[in-house]
N, C-alpha and C positions, 0 to 999 in steps of 0.2 A: 836409801840415797845411793841410787847406783851414779847419778851424775858425780857427787862428790867423789866416789872412788873414782872414776873415771878422771876428775881433774888429778886426783894426786897421782894416778898412774902415769897421766901425760905428765905432769911436772917430774916424776923422777926419772922416767925415760928420754924425755924431750926437752923440756924447757930449762935444763941448768946448761945442756948445750947450747941452746939458743943464748941463753944469756951470756956467755963465757964468749960468744963470738961477737958481743956488742964491745964497743972502745970503753976504756976505762972512764973516760969522762962522761959517759953515759950511765955509768952503774954509780959512780961515787957521789951518791946525793948530798954528802957533806961538803962535797967542793963546790960553795957557791957561785962560781965563776962558771964551771961547768951545767951546774944545775941550780938556776936562780931559783929560791925558795918564793914561791907565788903569796905576796902581800896585797891584799885588795886594799885600795886606798885611791883615792881620787887627785892624786899629783897629776896636773898637765889634762884632766878630763872634769870639766866642770859640770853642773846639773842642766846648766842653760844647753850646752853641746847635747846632752841625753833627751830633753824636754820633747823634740818633736817625735821621737821614736815611742814615747809614752803613749799616745793616741792608737797606736797599733794593737796594744793589748785587747781591747775589747774587738777589734777585727779577729784577732788570735782565738780568743773565746768564741765567738760565732761560727769560727770556721770548727773548731771541736765540736760543739754542739749539733752543729750541720751533718758531721760525721757520725756520733753517737746519739741517738735519738733514745730518751730516757721515758721508761714507763713503770708505773709502781705494778705491785704484784697482782694488782685486780686489771691493769692494761691499763690504766689511764696516765694520761701526761704526767710527769713531773716537771714542775716548773723550775728553774736554775737560773739566776740572774747574778752578774759579776757588779760589783761596786769597787771602784776604783779612786781610793782616798788620795788626793794630789795635793791636800794642803800643806803638809809637812813634808820637805824631802828627808828629814832626819829619822821619821819614824819608820822603823821595821815591823810588819805586818802582816800576815796572812792567815787567814782560817775561814771555816766553813760553817754553818750554821742552818738549822731547820728554822723559818721565819712563821709557818703556818702550819701545824700538823693536818689539821682538817682538809685545807686546799691542794697539800702537798707543795708546798712552796719552801724554796732552799734559796740561800745567798752566798758566795764567795766573797770574802772582802780582804781586798789587797792593796798594801799602799805603795805609794810611787816610791820611797824612799828605798823599800825592797827592791822594786824593778831598776831602780837606780845601781844598787849595788849589785844586780845581775848585770847589768850593762857594764858596771866597771871591770866584772870579773871576766866578761867576754873579752876585755883589750888586752887580755894576755897573750892573745895570736898575734898582737901589733909589737910585742916587746921586740928588743933587739935581737934576742935570744932565738933563734931557729928552731922551733917545737916542731915544726913539719918540714922536712927537708924535700919534700916533694911539691910545696906549696908553688911554686915557680913553674911546676909544669901542669897544672891547673890551665884550662881553656875556658874563657868567658864567651858565653853566648849571648846574653841579654845585652842589648844596647845601652839601656839605662845603666847598666854595672859597667861599662867599659870606662867610666870616667874615674872610677876608684882603682886603687890597688888590691892585688888579690888577698893582703893580711886583712884589709879593712872588710872584705865581702867575707872573708871566713870568720872574723871578728864578728860581723853582724848576724852570719849564719847560727854562730852560737849562741848569739844572744837570743835570738828567735827560737832555739832548740831549748834552751835553759827557761826561758817563759812560757813555753809549752809545758814543760816538766812539772813547773810550779802549779799551773792552772791543772794539769793533769792529776796530779797528786791531791791537791782540795777537792776537786771532781770526783775522785774515787773513794773519798771519805763520803761523799753523799751517795754515790752508786752501791758502795759496799755494806750501807747501812750503819754507817758509825756513829754520823751526826744523830740517828733516830735511838741509838742503844744510849750514848752517853744523856740525851734529855728524857728518855723515859726510866731508864735503870740507874744511871748515876747521878741524875738531878743536874749535869752539867750544862752550861746553855750553848757553849760552842767548842769546837776542837781548834784553840788558840795554838799555832805553831811555836810560839816564841814564851808564852806566857798564860800557866793554868789559873782559875779565876777563884781558887781554892785551893788550899792543901791536899791533896791525893793520899789515900791509905796505899800502903803498901799493894795489896790485891787490885786496887784501881791504876797505881802506875804501871803495872806489869799488862793491864790491859790496854790502857793507852800506849803503851809500847807496842806491843803486838798491833794494834789499828795503826801505828805509823809504819811499821813494817810492811803489813798488808797493803796501805795506800801507796807505797813506795813500790811494792812489787806492781800492782795492777797500773800505775802510772809507767812504770818500766815498759810493761808490755803495749800499752797503747803508743808510748813514746816512739818505740823501735817501729812498729807498725805504721805510725804517721811519717816517721823520719824515710824509712825504706819505699814506702810509696810515693813520696817525693820526688824521689830520683830519676824517676822515669823507667822507659822499657829497658834500659842497657844499667840500669842500676849505678849509674855513675853521676846523675843530676840532669837537671833542666836547664836552669838559668845560668849556671857554670859546671864545669865538668871535672869531677876528680880525674886522676891519671889511671886509677886504678881500683878495686872493689877495698883492696888492703888498706889504702889512704881513707877510703871511705870511713872504716869504721875503727882505723887509728882517730880520726878526727871526732867521730861519735863519743870514743870513749874517754878521751882527753876533755872534751866539752862536757860531758858528765862528771868527771872526776872534778872539774874546777867550780861546779856548785856545791860540791861536798867540803871542798877546801875554805870557800867562802864560810860555809853553816859552821866548818871547825874553828873558824877566826871568830865566828860569833858568840859559841858556846864555849870556847877554850877548852872544849872535850870534858865539860863539868856533866853531871851526872844530869840528864835531863828526861822527858817523856818521849824522847827519841832513842833510836838505838845509835850507836856512835858514828859520826860520818865516814869512817872506813866501812863499817857495814853496810850503811846505807849506800855506798859505791856498788859494793859487791852484790847487794839486792837487785839495784837495777841494773847493772851491767849482766848478771845472768838471767835477768827476765827475758833477754832476747832468746833464749835457749826456747822457751816454750811457745814463742812466736814463730821461729824459724821450726820447730817440730812440727806445729800445727799447719803450715803453710808449706812445708816441705820446699824452704828456702835453700836453691842451687850452695853447694859448700857450706850449709850451715854449721857443722860441726867446726870445722877447720876457722871459721869467723869465728866463732864462739870461742875457741881454745885460743887463737889469735888475740883478741880482746884481752882474756886474761894477762896476755904478758905487757898488752897496753895497758892495761889499770896498773900495774907495778912502775912502769916507766913514767907514767902521768904521776903518780903517788910519789915518786921519788925526785921528779923535777918541781912539784907544788908543794911538798913537804908535807902531804896527806899521812898523817901519822897511823901505822898499824894496816898500811898495804904496800909495804915497801918489797916484799920477797914472798917467794912462792908458799911458805908458810903461813905467812899472815893472809893470804889470800883463801888455803884450804879452812884456815880456822875461821875467818869470817863467815865462810858458807856453813860450815858445821854451827857455829854459835847461834845460828838463827834457827834451829830446829825445833826450838821451845815455842815458836809463832804458832805453829798449826794446833798445838795442845789447846794453847789459850783460846784461840779463836773458836776452836770447837765446843769449849767448855761454856763460851757464851752464846753458842747457838746463833752467832751473828748473821748467818744464812736466813733466819725467818725475818730480818729486816731488810734484805737487799732488795734493790730495784731491778729491772729487766734492761739489756741493752738490745736497743734495734739496731745492727749496722746497714 
């Protein structure tokens, strides 16, 4: 756990001084005027306003499958389709399922209601509170975007990013063999993110939690790779440019934190088949480390450590419980150490598919 120890050392020597330099209104998350707790609701944003964006989800999914060619262990194509259920905007649903074992066919099912709530979450950027002090220093390049203000552009970018995350999370369940394992070994039909089809045994709950943490990690690695690649040669953006790389990753970290604030609101932090929302935030944000190390991204260590600070800032402002100080962050990372042991016990690698990029 060299990375965890490095984080501890950095927090001891560096983070405390950095935080003390911030103004009191940034640190006091109990002061609602200074740090508005993020409550996701539809006030001022109707489903009709969101509806035109719903049709982009299939496009995002096709883009992902274009990037990630999926083969089974025998080298044959794995067929994955997306079914978007748009009949009831109040239904919250997302899950992956194997539909045909012999033909290697899988399906991701996602409700418009979940996508709508993701869109509502992304509107945090448009609040009166200035989450990003650098926003007005962004440069809009794309002519089609010049009719929008920068807050709306950033909010839409957050929605795109979070939609990618949900799709990548469900796709990771398929790629990592989770769907095959639960059908063949646990006799469970689907990996429903919000409701199990039967009561699980204690051992089964641990396996499901490990699978969810595993899918978060893999989705986090894919998400940062896609996001970073979308920023162009200078790493600042194509359709609009961030003022600097620090702003890029502050935006990324806040956006990721917002989806787990939504999930905290859905679950009320009750015991579920998922790690806690704050633990999931840590899994996804720290997943960027593996991507940066693999591709030797410039200033990667500084970016990862800076993102740790942004994690706390975002948690304080959004009200994400369990991620609001340095001890929280270290504990969240250490608390997930059991996942690898459970995954090894399941021999899940025997079920995994191959990715050709």
